[in-house]
C-alpha positions as CSV (number, residue, x, y, z in Angstrom):
1,M,117.7,46.1,22.0
2,E,121.1,47.6,22.8
3,I,123.4,46.6,25.6
4,K,126.1,49.0,26.6
5,L,128.6,49.5,29.4
6,S,127.9,53.0,30.6
7,N,130.4,55.4,32.2
8,Q,128.2,58.5,31.8
9,Q,127.2,60.5,34.8
10,R,123.7,59.8,35.8
11,Y,121.1,62.0,37.5
12,L,120.7,60.1,40.8
13,A,117.3,61.6,41.9
14,L,115.8,60.7,38.5
15,D,117.2,57.2,38.7
16,V,115.8,56.7,42.2
17,L,112.4,58.0,41.2
18,R,112.4,55.8,38.2
19,G,113.5,52.8,40.3
20,V,110.8,53.5,42.9
21,T,108.1,53.4,40.2
22,V,109.5,50.1,38.6
23,A,109.7,48.4,42.0
24,L,106.1,49.5,42.8
25,M,104.9,48.4,39.3
26,I,106.2,44.9,40.0
27,L,104.8,44.9,43.5
28,V,101.2,45.9,42.5
29,N,101.2,43.6,39.4
30,N,102.2,40.5,41.3
31,P,100.1,39.8,44.3
32,G,99.8,36.2,45.5
33,S,96.0,36.4,45.2
34,W,94.0,39.2,43.4
35,A,91.3,38.5,46.0
36,H,93.6,39.5,48.9
37,I,95.3,42.9,48.4
38,Y,95.8,45.8,50.9
39,A,93.7,48.8,49.8
40,P,96.6,51.1,49.1
41,L,98.0,48.5,46.6
42,E,94.7,48.5,44.6
43,H,93.6,50.9,41.9
44,A,90.6,53.0,42.5
45,A,87.5,51.2,41.2
46,W,86.8,53.9,38.6
47,Q,87.2,57.5,39.9
48,G,89.6,58.7,42.6
49,C,93.3,58.1,43.1
50,T,95.0,55.6,45.4
51,P,98.8,55.4,45.9
52,T,98.8,52.7,43.2
53,D,97.2,55.0,40.7
54,L,100.2,57.3,41.0
55,V,102.7,54.7,39.9
56,F,102.2,54.6,36.1
57,P,102.0,58.3,35.6
58,F,105.1,58.8,37.8
59,F,106.9,56.5,35.4
60,L,105.7,58.5,32.3
61,F,106.7,61.7,34.1
62,V,110.3,60.3,34.6
63,V,110.3,59.2,30.9
64,G,109.7,62.8,30.0
65,A,112.3,64.2,32.4
66,S,114.9,61.9,31.1
67,M,113.9,62.7,27.6
68,F,115.2,66.3,28.0
69,F,118.7,65.0,28.7
70,S,118.7,62.2,26.2
71,F,117.7,64.5,23.3
72,S,120.2,67.1,24.2
73,K,122.7,65.3,21.9
74,Y,120.3,66.3,19.1
75,G,120.0,69.9,20.3
76,N,116.4,69.0,21.5
77,R,115.3,69.4,17.9
78,L,113.5,67.2,15.5
79,N,115.9,66.0,12.9
80,R,116.7,62.8,11.0
81,E,118.7,61.4,13.9
82,S,116.2,62.2,16.6
83,L,113.3,61.0,14.5
84,L,115.0,57.7,13.8
85,K,115.6,57.2,17.5
86,I,112.0,58.0,18.4
87,G,110.7,55.6,15.7
88,K,113.0,52.7,16.7
89,R,112.3,53.1,20.4
90,T,108.5,53.4,20.0
91,L,108.3,50.4,17.8
92,L,110.6,48.3,20.0
93,I,108.7,49.0,23.2
94,F,105.4,48.5,21.5
95,A,106.5,45.2,20.0
96,I,107.8,43.9,23.4
97,G,104.4,44.7,24.9
98,L,102.6,42.9,22.1
99,F,105.0,39.9,22.5
100,L,104.1,39.7,26.2
101,N,100.3,39.9,25.5
102,S,100.6,37.0,23.1
103,F,103.0,34.9,25.1
104,P,103.3,31.9,24.6
105,Q,102.8,32.7,20.9
106,W,102.1,29.1,19.9
107,S,99.0,28.8,22.0
108,A,97.7,32.4,21.7
109,D,94.2,33.1,20.4
110,Y,95.0,35.9,18.0
111,S,91.4,36.6,17.2
112,N,90.9,37.8,20.8
113,L,94.4,39.1,21.5
114,R,94.6,42.3,23.4
115,I,96.6,44.8,21.4
116,M,97.3,47.5,23.9
117,G,98.9,47.3,27.4
118,V,101.2,49.1,29.7
119,L,104.3,48.9,27.5
120,Q,102.3,49.9,24.5
121,R,101.0,52.9,26.3
122,I,104.6,53.8,27.3
123,A,105.7,53.4,23.7
124,L,102.9,55.6,22.2
125,A,103.0,58.3,24.9
126,Y,106.8,58.5,24.5
127,G,106.7,58.7,20.7
128,L,103.9,61.3,20.5
129,A,105.4,63.4,23.3
130,A,108.8,63.2,21.8
131,L,107.6,64.5,18.4
132,L,105.7,67.3,20.2
133,V,108.6,68.5,22.4
134,L,111.1,68.4,19.6
135,S,108.8,70.3,17.2
136,V,107.5,73.0,19.4
137,N,109.5,75.8,21.1
138,K,109.8,74.9,24.8
139,K,108.1,78.1,26.0
140,Y,104.9,77.1,24.1
141,L,104.8,73.5,25.5
142,P,102.7,74.4,28.6
143,Y,100.1,75.9,26.2
144,A,100.2,72.9,23.8
145,G,99.8,70.5,26.7
146,G,96.9,72.5,28.1
147,F,95.3,72.6,24.7
148,I,95.5,68.8,24.4
149,L,93.9,68.3,27.8
150,L,91.1,70.7,27.0
151,V,90.5,69.1,23.6
152,Y,90.5,65.6,25.2
153,W,87.9,66.8,27.8
154,G,85.7,68.1,25.0
155,L,86.0,64.9,23.0
156,V,85.1,62.8,26.1
157,V,82.0,64.9,26.7
158,W,81.0,65.2,23.0
159,G,81.8,61.5,22.1
160,G,80.4,59.9,25.3
161,G,76.9,58.9,26.3
162,T,74.6,60.4,28.8
163,D,77.2,59.9,31.5
164,P,80.5,60.4,29.6
165,Y,82.6,59.8,32.7
166,S,81.2,56.4,33.4
167,L,82.5,53.0,32.4
168,Q,79.7,52.3,30.0
169,G,79.3,55.8,28.7
170,N,82.9,57.0,28.2
171,A,84.1,57.9,24.7
172,T,87.2,55.7,24.7
173,I,85.0,52.6,24.0
174,P,83.6,53.5,20.6
175,F,86.9,55.1,19.6
176,D,89.1,52.2,20.5
177,T,86.5,49.7,19.2
178,A,86.6,51.4,15.8
179,L,90.4,51.4,15.7
180,L,91.2,48.1,17.4
181,G,88.1,46.0,17.2
182,V,86.0,44.9,20.1
183,N,87.7,41.5,20.4
184,H,91.1,43.1,20.9
185,L,90.1,45.2,23.9
186,Y,90.8,44.5,27.6
187,R,87.9,42.9,29.4
188,G,89.0,43.2,33.1
189,F,86.2,45.7,33.8
190,G,83.5,43.3,32.7
191,I,82.9,44.9,29.3
192,P,85.3,45.5,26.4
193,F,87.1,48.6,27.6
194,D,90.9,49.3,27.5
195,P,92.4,51.5,30.2
196,E,95.6,51.7,28.0
197,G,93.7,52.2,24.8
198,I,94.5,54.5,21.8
199,F,92.1,57.3,22.7
200,S,93.3,57.9,26.3
201,T,96.9,57.9,25.1
202,L,96.3,61.5,24.0
203,P,96.3,62.9,27.6
204,S,98.9,60.4,28.7
205,M,101.4,62.1,26.3
206,V,100.9,65.3,28.3
207,T,102.1,63.5,31.4
208,V,105.4,62.9,29.5
209,V,105.5,66.5,28.3
210,I,105.2,67.8,31.9
211,G,108.0,65.5,32.8
212,Y,110.1,66.9,30.0
213,L,109.5,70.5,31.3
214,A,110.5,69.3,34.7
215,G,113.7,68.0,33.2
216,S,114.4,71.4,31.6
217,V,114.0,72.9,35.1
218,I,116.6,70.5,36.5
219,K,119.0,71.3,33.7
220,E,118.6,75.0,33.4
221,T,117.9,76.2,36.9
222,P,120.7,76.8,39.5
223,K,121.0,73.6,41.5
224,E,120.0,75.1,44.9
225,K,116.8,76.5,43.4
226,V,115.6,73.4,41.6
227,P,113.7,71.7,44.5
228,L,111.7,74.9,45.3
229,R,110.8,75.5,41.7
230,L,109.7,71.9,41.1
231,A,107.8,72.0,44.4
232,M,105.9,75.1,43.2
233,I,105.1,73.5,39.9
234,G,104.0,70.3,41.6
235,L,101.8,72.1,44.1
236,L,100.1,74.0,41.3
237,G,99.5,70.8,39.4
238,V,98.0,69.0,42.4
239,I,95.6,71.9,43.2
240,A,94.7,72.4,39.5
241,G,94.0,68.7,39.0
242,W,92.0,68.5,42.2
243,L,89.8,71.5,41.3
244,W,89.3,70.3,37.7
245,G,88.3,66.9,39.2
246,Y,85.0,68.5,40.3
247,Y,84.1,68.9,36.6
248,F,86.2,66.2,34.9
249,P,86.6,63.5,37.6
250,I,90.1,62.2,38.4
251,S,90.1,58.7,36.8
252,K,93.0,56.6,35.8
253,P,91.1,54.2,33.5
254,I,90.2,57.1,31.1
255,W,93.4,59.0,32.0
256,S,91.3,62.1,32.6
257,S,92.8,65.6,32.2
258,S,92.4,66.3,35.9
259,Y,94.3,63.0,36.6
260,V,97.1,64.2,34.4
261,L,97.6,67.4,36.3
262,Y,97.0,65.8,39.7
263,T,99.5,62.9,39.3
264,A,102.1,64.9,37.5
265,G,101.9,67.4,40.3
266,W,102.6,64.7,42.9
267,A,105.5,63.4,40.8
268,S,107.0,66.8,40.6
269,L,106.7,67.2,44.4
270,L,108.3,63.9,45.0
271,L,111.1,64.6,42.6
272,S,111.8,68.0,44.2
273,F,112.1,66.2,47.6
274,L,114.5,63.6,46.2
275,I,116.7,66.2,44.6
276,W,116.8,68.2,47.9
277,L,117.5,65.1,49.9
278,I,120.0,63.4,47.6
279,D,121.7,66.1,45.5
280,L,121.6,69.0,48.0
281,K,121.8,67.3,51.4
282,G,123.9,64.3,50.2
283,Y,121.7,61.6,51.8
284,S,122.3,59.0,49.1
285,S,123.5,55.9,50.9
286,W,120.0,54.4,50.8
287,C,119.6,54.9,47.0
288,T,121.3,51.8,45.6
289,F,118.3,49.5,46.0
290,F,116.2,51.8,43.8
291,V,119.0,52.8,41.4
292,V,119.3,49.1,40.5
293,F,115.8,49.2,39.1
294,G,116.2,52.8,37.8
295,V,119.1,52.1,35.4
296,N,117.5,49.2,33.7
297,P,113.8,50.0,34.1
298,L,112.0,48.7,31.0
299,F,114.1,45.6,30.7
300,I,113.4,44.6,34.4
301,F,109.8,45.4,34.1
302,A,109.4,43.5,30.8
303,F,111.2,40.5,32.2
304,S,109.0,40.5,35.3
305,G,106.0,40.4,32.9
306,L,107.5,37.5,31.0
307,W,108.2,35.6,34.3
308,A,104.6,36.2,35.4
309,R,103.2,34.8,32.2
310,I,105.5,31.8,32.3
311,L,104.2,30.9,35.8
312,G,100.6,31.7,35.0
313,R,100.3,30.2,31.5
314,M,103.0,27.6,31.1
315,V,103.5,26.0,34.5
316,H,100.7,23.7,35.6
317,I,100.9,21.6,38.7
318,P,98.4,18.9,39.9
319,T,96.8,19.2,43.3
320,A,95.9,16.4,45.7
321,D,92.3,16.4,44.4
322,G,93.4,15.9,40.8
323,K,92.9,19.5,39.7
324,M,95.6,21.6,37.8
325,I,96.7,25.0,39.1
326,N,99.2,27.3,37.6
327,G,102.7,28.0,39.0
328,S,101.7,31.3,40.7
329,T,98.8,29.8,42.5
330,W,100.9,26.8,43.6
331,L,103.7,29.0,45.0
332,Y,101.1,31.2,46.9
333,N,99.2,28.2,48.3
334,T,102.2,26.1,49.1
335,L,104.7,28.7,50.5
336,F,103.2,32.1,51.2
337,L,99.7,31.3,52.4
338,P,100.8,28.8,55.1
339,L,103.5,31.2,56.2
340,A,101.6,34.5,56.5
341,G,97.9,34.0,55.8
342,E,95.8,35.3,52.9
343,L,96.5,39.0,53.0
344,N,100.1,39.1,54.2
345,G,100.9,36.0,52.2
346,S,99.7,37.8,49.1
347,L,101.9,40.8,49.9
348,L,104.9,38.6,50.7
349,F,104.5,36.9,47.3
350,A,104.6,40.3,45.6
351,I,107.6,41.5,47.7
352,S,109.5,38.3,46.8
353,H,109.0,39.1,43.1
354,V,110.4,42.6,43.7
355,L,113.5,41.1,45.4
356,L,113.9,38.5,42.7
357,F,114.1,41.1,40.0
358,W,116.2,43.4,42.1
359,L,118.8,40.5,42.2
360,L,118.7,40.3,38.4
361,G,119.1,44.1,38.2
362,Y,121.9,44.1,40.7
363,V,123.9,41.6,38.6
364,L,123.6,44.0,35.6
365,F,124.3,47.0,37.8
366,K,127.5,45.5,39.2
367,K,128.7,44.6,35.7
368,K,127.8,48.2,34.5
369,I,125.4,46.7,31.9
370,F,122.6,49.1,31.0
371,I,120.1,47.6,28.6
372,K,118.5,50.3,26.5
373,V,115.0,49.5,25.4
């Protein structure tokens, strides 16, 4: 982990979009009660796409867009220096995710430890996409990405059961089970199935690649034409993903190929709007809140995950009837539930976490400390 004081010019619209995604990731991951969540803040049960289902692919899209600028120092080519950076960053992000999964390490059941997770997905998608975009000529990247999405579709159909798009029949289960072991998969769907598994990382890297191509549009297109070009790309992606969804349903859990195009399309549309609003029209006074998240994204997100695990796994408080509840439940029941009720109290609990980690980020931002993970 590297801490630097940065004076480099930053791309404001990218920082804002990155910050929006981090703030939303913290919001949707920290409700006061998982039984009381507003519908737009929940993931689709299996197929479909809610606003919450846009958040993670938006982050990967911005990872790709930022990658185009960060690798410019290496000539956007694969060489010893860029390969070393890719390897170090991939391993570090993956290790932080594994650390959070096993925290607190002294009481973890390693025989049933989940290996994958959000940060691990970010690490692998970043690493694989970086190797691809630095190895292949940029003009061939759309074809390479399309080929990967088609191959993934074929593997899902060929390797799945009678209903290859279902929870029980999808091909990610046997693939991830063979690689990771059934005891190391996520069980939140009621069966061993990991929505951030190894197999579905293949299409998620294409989300990063599309972001990389968007970054090239920002860098290489005259400034006044960037919003329109990104909007056209975004609209094409949304339509293509929606149409493909009739044959390969839009599904975040298996990161379907249609989901890649659909969500990356919306990310490109939003980025085009932000560039038009902020960079062309100059309406930037509102941006600071999100920039605070956007300049230290992975550090703030990882720290929020650590905090949630401390409250949930290490803090235990006795109740009046002699039972023990964790710190998160105690805060929700004691403060937010009496204040606003079940649903709004759960939302206020999540918002309070967003504000808490914004304050942490603001201290770093004011000191010009940017923690590179």
